C-alpha positions in Angstrom: -10.1 9.5 -0.9 -9.8 12.3 -3.5 -7.1 11.1 -6.0 -6.4 13.0 -9.2 -3.6 12.9 -11.8 -2.1 15.6 -14.0 -1.1 14.7 -17.5 0.6 16.7 -20.1 3.9 17.1 -22.1 7.0 18.6 -20.5 6.4 22.4 -20.1 2.6 22.0 -19.9 2.6 23.6 -16.4 1.8 20.6 -14.3 4.0 21.6 -11.4 2.3 25.1 -11.2 -1.2 23.6 -11.2 -0.2 20.8 -8.8 0.9 23.2 -6.0 -2.4 25.1 -6.1 -4.5 21.9 -6.2 -2.7 20.5 -3.3 -3.4 23.6 -1.2 -7.1 23.8 -2.3 -8.0 20.2 -1.7 -5.6 19.1 1.0 -3.9 16.5 -1.1 -0.4 15.0 -0.9 1.7 15.8 -4.0 3.5 12.9 -5.6 5.7 13.8 -8.6 7.6 10.9 -10.0 10.1 13.3 -11.5 10.7 15.1 -8.2 11.0 11.8 -6.3 13.5 10.5 -8.8 15.6 13.6 -8.6 15.6 13.4 -4.8 16.8 9.8 -5.0 19.6 10.9 -7.3 20.6 13.7 -4.9 20.6 11.3 -2.0 22.6 8.7 -3.9 20.2 5.9 -3.1 20.2 2.6 -5.0 17.3 3.8 -7.1 19.0 7.1 -7.7 22.2 5.6 -8.9 20.3 3.3 -11.2 18.3 6.0 -12.9 20.7 9.0 -12.9 22.1 8.6 -16.4 18.7 7.8 -18.0 16.9 10.7 -16.4 19.6 13.3 -17.3 19.4 12.1 -21.0 15.6 12.7 -21.0 14.6 9.0 -20.8 12.1 7.3 -18.4 12.9 5.2 -15.4 11.9 1.6 -15.6 8.5 0.5 -14.3 10.2 -1.7 -11.6 12.1 1.4 -10.3 8.9 3.5 -10.3 6.9 0.9 -8.5 9.5 0.5 -5.7 9.7 4.3 -5.3 6.0 4.9 -5.2 5.3 2.1 -2.8 8.0 3.4 -0.5 6.6 7.0 -0.7 2.9 6.0 -0.3 3.7 3.8 2.7 5.6 6.7 4.3 2.8 9.2 3.6 0.1 7.0 5.1 2.1 6.5 8.3 2.9 10.1 8.8 0.0 12.2 7.4 -3.7 12.3 7.1 -3.9 13.7 3.6 -7.4 13.8 2.0 -5.9 12.1 -1.1 -3.1 12.1 -3.6 -2.2 14.2 -6.6 0.0 12.3 -9.1 2.2 14.4 -11.4 4.2 12.6 -14.0 2.7 9.2 -13.3 1.5 7.1 -15.1 3.8 7.8 -18.1 3.2 4.6 -19.9 0.3 2.2 -20.6 1.9 -0.4 -18.3 2.2 2.2 -15.5 -1.5 3.0 -15.8 -2.2 -0.6 -14.8 0.5 -0.3 -12.1 -1.3 2.8 -10.6 -4.6 0.9 -10.7 -3.0 -1.9 -8.6 -1.3 0.5 -6.2 -4.6 2.4 -5.5 -6.6 -0.9 -5.2 -4.1 -2.0 -2.6 -5.0 1.1 -0.6 -8.8 0.5 -1.2 -9.1 3.7 -3.3 -9.1 4.7 -7.0 -8.3 7.6 -9.3 -11.3 10.1 -9.6 -10.0 12.2 -12.5 -7.1 12.4 -14.9 -6.5 15.9 -16.3 -4.7 16.1 -19.6 -3.2 19.6 -20.0 -2.9 20.0 -23.7 -0.1 22.3 -25.1 1.4 22.3 -28.6 5.1 21.1 -28.8 6.4 24.4 -29.9 4.9 26.2 -26.9 6.4 23.5 -24.6 9.9 24.1 -26.1 9.6 27.8 -25.6 8.5 27.4 -22.0 11.2 24.9 -21.1 14.0 27.0 -22.7 12.8 30.0 -20.7 12.8 27.9 -17.5 16.4 26.9 -18.3 17.5 30.5 -17.9 16.1 30.5 -14.4 16.6 27.0 -13.0 19.7 24.8 -13.4 18.1 21.6 -14.5 20.0 19.1 -16.7 16.9 18.0 -18.5 16.0 21.5 -19.8 18.7 21.5 -22.6 17.3 21.7 -26.2 18.5 18.2 -27.1 17.1 16.7 -24.0 13.8 18.6 -24.4 13.4 17.0 -27.9 13.9 13.6 -26.4 11.4 14.2 -23.6 8.8 15.4 -26.0 9.3 12.4 -28.2 9.1 10.1 -25.3 5.8 11.7 -24.2 4.4 11.4 -27.7 5.4 7.8 -28.3 5.0 6.3 -24.8 2.7 8.6 -22.7 -0.1 9.7 -25.1 -1.4 6.1 -25.5 -2.2 6.2 -21.8 -5.0 8.7 -22.6 -7.0 6.0 -24.3 -6.8 3.9 -21.1 -8.4 6.6 -19.0 -10.8 7.7 -21.7 -12.3 4.2 -21.6 -12.6 4.5 -17.8 -14.5 7.7 -18.3 -12.3 9.8 -16.1 -10.1 11.6 -18.7 -10.7 15.4 -18.8 -8.8 17.5 -21.4 -7.7 20.9 -20.3 -6.6 23.9 -22.6 -3.1 24.5 -21.4 -2.3 27.4 -23.8 -4.2 29.9 -21.6 -3.0 31.7 -18.5 -2.2 29.6 -15.4 -5.3 31.0 -13.6 -7.5 30.0 -16.4 -6.0 26.5 -16.5 -6.6 26.2 -12.7 -10.2 27.4 -13.1 -10.9 24.6 -15.6 -9.4 21.9 -13.4 -11.1 23.0 -10.1 -14.5 23.3 -11.8 -14.2 19.7 -13.0 -13.0 18.4 -9.6 -15.8 20.2 -7.8 -18.3 18.8 -10.2 -17.0 15.3 -9.7 -17.1 15.7 -5.9 -20.7 16.8 -6.1 -21.6 13.7 -8.1 -20.0 11.4 -5.5 -22.2 11.4 -2.5 -22.2 8.5 -0.1 -24.4 7.6 2.9 -23.0 4.8 5.0 -24.8 2.9 7.8 -22.6 1.1 10.3 -24.5 -1.6 12.2 -23.3 -3.8 15.1 -23.9 -4.6 18.7 -22.7 -2.4 21.5 -19.0 -3.1 21.9 -18.5 -4.1 18.3 -16.3 -1.0 17.6 -18.8 1.0 15.6 -17.8 4.4 16.9 -14.1 3.9 16.5 -14.4 2.6 12.9 -17.1 5.0 11.8 -15.1 8.0 13.0 -12.0 6.8 11.1 -14.0 6.3 7.9 -15.7 9.7 8.2 -12.4 11.4 8.4 -10.8 9.5 5.6 -13.8 9.9 3.2 -14.9 13.4 4.2 -18.2 12.3 5.6 -20.3 13.7 8.4 -20.2 11.3 11.4 -23.7 11.1 12.9 -23.9 9.2 16.2 -27.4 9.1 17.7 -25.7 8.3 21.0 -23.8 11.6 20.9 -26.7 13.6 19.6 -29.0 12.3 22.3 -26.3 12.9 25.0 -26.2 16.5 23.9 -30.0 16.6 24.0 -30.0 15.1 27.5 -28.0 18.1 28.8 -30.7 20.6 27.8 -32.9 21.9 30.6 -36.5 20.7 30.8 -38.6 17.5 31.1 -37.5 16.1 27.7 -33.8 16.4 28.5 -34.4 14.7 31.8 -36.4 11.9 30.1 -33.6 11.3 27.6 -30.9 11.3 30.3 -32.9 8.7 32.3 -33.5 6.4 29.4 -29.9 6.5 28.3 -28.7 5.8 31.8 -30.9 2.7 31.8 -29.7 1.6 28.4 -33.3 1.9 27.0 -34.2 3.0 23.4 -35.2 6.7 23.1 -38.6 7.3 21.3 -38.3 7.6 17.5 -39.9 11.0 17.4 -37.1 12.4 19.5 -34.4 10.7 17.5 -35.9 11.9 14.2 -35.9 15.5 15.3 -32.2 15.3 16.5 -31.0 13.7 13.2 -33.0 16.1 11.0 -31.6 19.1 13.0 -28.1 17.9 12.4 -28.5 17.3 8.7 -30.2 20.7 8.3 -27.4 22.5 10.1 -24.4 20.6 8.6 -24.3 20.9 4.8 -21.4 19.9 2.6 -18.9 17.0 2.7 -19.3 13.9 0.6 -22.1 12.3 2.6 -22.9 10.9 6.0 -22.0 7.9 8.1 -24.6 6.8 10.6 -23.6 5.0 13.8 -26.3 3.8 16.2 -29.1 4.4 13.7 -31.2 2.6 12.7 -31.6 0.3 15.7 -35.0 -1.1 14.7 -36.8 -2.0 11.5 -39.0 1.1 12.0 -36.0 3.3 12.2 -34.6 1.7 8.9 -37.8 3.0 7.2 -37.4 6.3 8.9 -33.8 6.8 7.7 -34.9 6.0 4.1 -37.6 8.7 4.5 -35.2 11.2 6.0 -32.7 10.8 3.2 -35.4 10.8 0.5 -36.5 14.2 1.7 -33.1 15.6 0.6 -32.9 13.5 -2.6 -30.5 10.9 -1.2 -30.4 7.3 -0.1 -28.4 4.8 1.9 -25.5 3.7 -0.3 -23.5 1.3 1.8 -24.4 -0.8 4.9 -21.7 -2.4 7.0 -22.6 -4.9 9.7 -19.8 -5.4 12.3 -20.1 -9.0 13.7 -18.5 -9.8 17.0 -19.3 -12.9 19.1 -21.5 -12.2 22.2 -18.9 -13.2 24.8 -16.4 -10.9 23.2 -18.9 -8.0 23.3 -19.5 -8.6 27.0 -15.8 -8.7 27.7 -15.2 -5.5 25.7 -18.0 -3.6 27.4 -17.0 -4.8 30.9 -13.4 -3.6 30.4 -14.6 -0.3 29.0 -16.8 0.2 32.0 -13.8 0.2 34.4 -11.7 2.4 32.1 -11.4 6.2 31.9 -13.5 6.1 28.7 -16.3 4.0 30.2 -19.9 5.3 30.0 -22.3 5.0 32.9 -24.3 2.3 31.1 -21.1 0.2 30.7 -20.7 -0.1 34.5 -23.6 -2.4 35.3 -23.7 -6.0 34.2 -27.5 -5.9 34.0 -27.4 -2.9 31.7 -24.7 -4.5 29.5 -26.8 -7.7 29.1 -29.9 -5.7 28.4 -28.2 -3.6 25.7 -26.9 -6.7 23.9 -30.3 -8.5 24.2 -32.0 -5.4 22.8 -29.6 -5.4 19.8 -30.2 -9.1 19.1 -33.9 -8.7 19.3 -34.0 -6.1 16.5 -30.8 -6.9 14.5 -32.3 -9.8 12.4 -35.1 -7.6 11.1 -32.8 -4.7 10.1 -30.2 -7.0 8.5 -33.0 -8.8 6.5 -34.4 -5.4 5.4 -31.1 -4.1 4.1 -30.2 -7.4 2.4 -33.5 -7.4 0.5 -33.4 -3.7 -0.2 -29.9 -3.1 -1.5 -27.4 -5.5 -0.1 -25.4 -5.6 3.1 -21.8 -6.4 3.9 -21.1 -8.3 7.1 -17.6 -7.4 8.4 -15.6 -9.6 10.8 -15.2 -7.2 13.8 -12.5 -9.3 15.5 -8.8 -8.8 15.3 -6.8 -5.6 15.5 -8.5 -2.2 15.0 -6.4 -1.7 11.8 -7.5 -5.1 10.4 -11.2 -4.3 10.9 -10.7 -0.8 9.5 -9.2 -2.1 6.3 -12.1 -4.6 5.8 -14.6 -1.8 6.2 -12.6 0.7 4.0 -12.5 -1.8 1.2 -16.3 -1.9 1.1 -16.7 1.9 1.4 -14.2 2.4 -1.5 -16.1 -0.1 -3.6 -19.3 1.9 -2.9 -17.6 5.1 -4.0 -16.4 3.4 -7.2 -19.9 2.3 -8.0 -21.2 5.8 -7.2 -18.7 7.4 -9.6 
């Protein structure tokens, strides 16, 4: 996920920049100030508890902020598919910086950049007083402005050291025009995104749930989903002897020759640039293909970053494939007991060599593929997020 935070004193222009960043990168905007004001308007328990403090320029307690953010993030994850979050006005204290780390860790993600929009106090005062003539906000009176600026200086500025140590703090000149501020931020975000490139391999026997989980991970982390099964299915539709050969082999559940698979994968990579990397499902299936994939990625200056091996007991695999064969989503090769057995046996024949190769080369994570789809997904997402953290 792409998670960034905007930092700066009251009047720095965080709200203006946030709206543009949300639109550009497909993020969900979380402003602790806006959330608190909404709670106050709705008269909720949190709203009643913070009303007087907020209107005097003070800060809500950490406990209140945590409850509000957890409630908001849970709602967002259930209702939207945002690419990430943009935090405005949080964290405001050193303690809240640790709180945000914990909240994001719980979601198997992390903060990529924190932008500190730097504006002198006198400019902030001038901007806020001008805003007071347009908007009717109780916290834009001069006495409240002074309190807010003092709170920022005393409690919020020390947070910068926390993120400076993490290496994700980026100072932004906030005195210039809004367009120039936006340009500074987007250049930094784009550069960070270019530096974070992940290639994930999802291993597992037929019926382990590789396709379902790989597609979900690809969407969440902005990765190209590359399924050799789907690539070859498209190739099988092409007229000519090779298309007929591929179709026949797939119908029988047999492995398609490597030279054909290589051409299909190379063609896809060449014609699908962009995104944060690739997630491979169904490839490699053999030790030879593991070497081939390394060679393919090395040609474009990349490598395999994360290997996830979905483990499901053999009897459960057979049960899943048999049920799928009689469903509306079943493939032709799921409708024959002999073919199902052959596919599982083929996987077991080659799986040990591939797993041993990746364990020796760069480490491999075996994921329990049993349980609900959501449970399996969270196990896999945790490992992908850790790989992103290491890549950053």
